[in-house]
N, C-alpha and C positions, 0 to 999 in steps of 0.2 A: 870846450870849444864852441866859440860864437862866430857866426857869420851869415847865417839866415836872418831874413826880415819879416818871416810868417811862420805858420806852423810846419813843422817837420812830419811830413807823413808818411815816409818810408826811409828805412836803413837796411843797408845790407853790406855785406863783406865778401871777400874772394880768398879761398884758399891758397891761390898763388902769390898772393901779396898780403900776407897776415897783418901787416902794419897800416894796411890802408883802409878807411872806412869810407863809405859812399852814403850820402844823405839825398833825399829829394824834398822839396818843400813847395808849399803854396805861393812862395815868392818867385815861382817860376824855374828855379834853378835846381840843377844837380850839382853837388860838390864833392870832391875827393879830399880827404882828410889823412895827414899823417899823424897817427896817435902817439908817435914818439915825441913829436915837437908840440902838437896841438894846433898846427897850422893847416890851413886850407891850402891844397896845391893846385887844384885846378878846379874851374866852375864852367859849366855847360848851361846855355840858356833854352829850356824847352819851348817857351813861349806861352805857356799855360800852367796852371797849378799843377804839380806833379803829384800823382796818386800812387804810383807804384813803380818799383826798380826790381830788374834781375840783372845778374853778370854772367856772362858765359863763362864755362869752367876754365879757360885758358887764361882768363882774368883781364884781357884788354878790352873786351867789348861789353859796355853798359847799355841797357835798353831801359827806356822809361816810357810812362804813359802819363798823359794829361789831357783833359777835354776828350775829344774823340781821336787823338793823335798818339801814335807810336813812333819814337825816334830811336835809332841806332847810332851809338857813338863809339868810336875808336879813340880810347884815352891817350894813345901814342901818336895821334895824328891831330895836328892843329886845323881849325876851321870848323864848319859845319857838321850836321849828322851824316854819317854814311847813307842812311836810309830813313825816309820818312812815310809812314803808313797811316791812312785814314779809312778803314773799312768799317768802322762803327758808326752808328748814327747818334749816339749820346756818349756820356763820359765813360771812359774805360776804369773801372775800379781796381782792377787786380791783374797783375802779369805773374806768369809762372813757366816753368820749363817742366817739360815732362820727364819721367824717369830715365829715359835714355840720354836726355839733354840734346835731342835732335829736332825738337818741336817746341815753338812757343806757344803758350795759351793766353789768351786775352778774355777776360769777362768784362761785361758792360751794363749800364742801366738800361740798354734798349733790349734786355732781356735775351742777349745772345752771348754765346761762347765761340770764339774762332780759334783755330789751330793754323799755325803757319810753319812751313818747312823751313828751318834755319839755313839751309843752303842756298835759298833764293829769296826768302821772305814772302813767298806766294802762299795765300790762304788754301787749304787743303780740305778742311770741314768747317761748316757753320752749324751750330747747335743752337736751337730755340727753347726757351724756358718761360714757364708761366708768370715769374716775377723777375725784377732787376736782379742780376746775379752780382754778388758782392765778394766773393772768394771762390777760388778756384785751385784744383790740384789733381794729381793722378796718384793711384796706388803703385806699389811695387810691380815692376815688369810692364807696366802701363796697361793692366787689364782693365781697370776702370777708371772713369772720370767723375771726380766729386765736386759738387759745385753748392755753394751755401748762398741762399737767395733771401731776398728782403721780407718775405713772408714767413721766415722762420723754418723754411723746409731745406733739409739736406738732400739734395738729388744725387743719386748714384746711377750712372750708366756704363755700359760696355764702352770701351774706348774705341772709338773708330780707327782703323789703321788704314794707311794709304793704299790704294789698289796698284798692284804691279802693272808696269806698261805692257801692253799687248806686244807679243812676239811677232815680229814682221817677218813674213816668208821672204826667201832670196828671189829675185825675179827668175821666172822659168825660161829656160833656153828656147829657142825658136825651133820648132820641130818641123824638118822638111815635109813639104807637102800641105802644111797648114796655111790659114790666111796670113798669119804673120810673117811666113816665109816669103810669100808672094808680095805682101805689102811693102817690102823693103824697096821695091823698085827695080828697074832693069838696069839702072846705072850702079847699083851697089856692087863691090867687088866680092869676088869668091874667097871664103876664108877656108883654107885647107883643113882647119880643125874642126869645122861643122861636117856632120854625116850628110851625104847626098842622098836624094830619093834612090838612086840605084844601090848605093850601099846598103841602105836600110832593107831593100828588097832581097839582096843577096844574104843577110843576115838571116831573114825570114826563111829563105830557101834552105839555108845550111841547117835548120832545124830538122827538116824532113829527109835529110840525107842519111 
């Protein structure tokens, strides 16, 4: 199968479409191939030499990196990328999915590894290394993050996990006799569902009967 005009830097497949092969090249393009016919069925222009590719498990979303850009493509949709990201300062060398397929990882010559939430493509964590990072991956169950760097060192770190959102307390009811009760103003209408100062006093008196 011939169709690229420069080095092919990355190749991947998808279990959802076993007859489709996806390639990324230094000619700035990502191509989809049908191995049954040997024909290129789709071409996407990344705009820079393509270094790495990943495909989301459902098979319809292809993510590619080149220069300091990440672009997300829907292969079932014509037109440009769904999302374009530029959170690194230098070339992104590698993309990977974590073990749960819920986060995207990117490694770069800027010594950084970044993690993205695939539900919104926001960066959740940035990790700094002593040398340019050339390869990245996670262990089973996402317990550790493994990075291969240009200095020949394999770095293994505990995998940071997103912090849960803080629980918001429901707004407290206005207590009769409090500042909030009087701050409503003299023109506010009486709400029969609210206790009155008198009824509160009667409840207190009832305790001593």
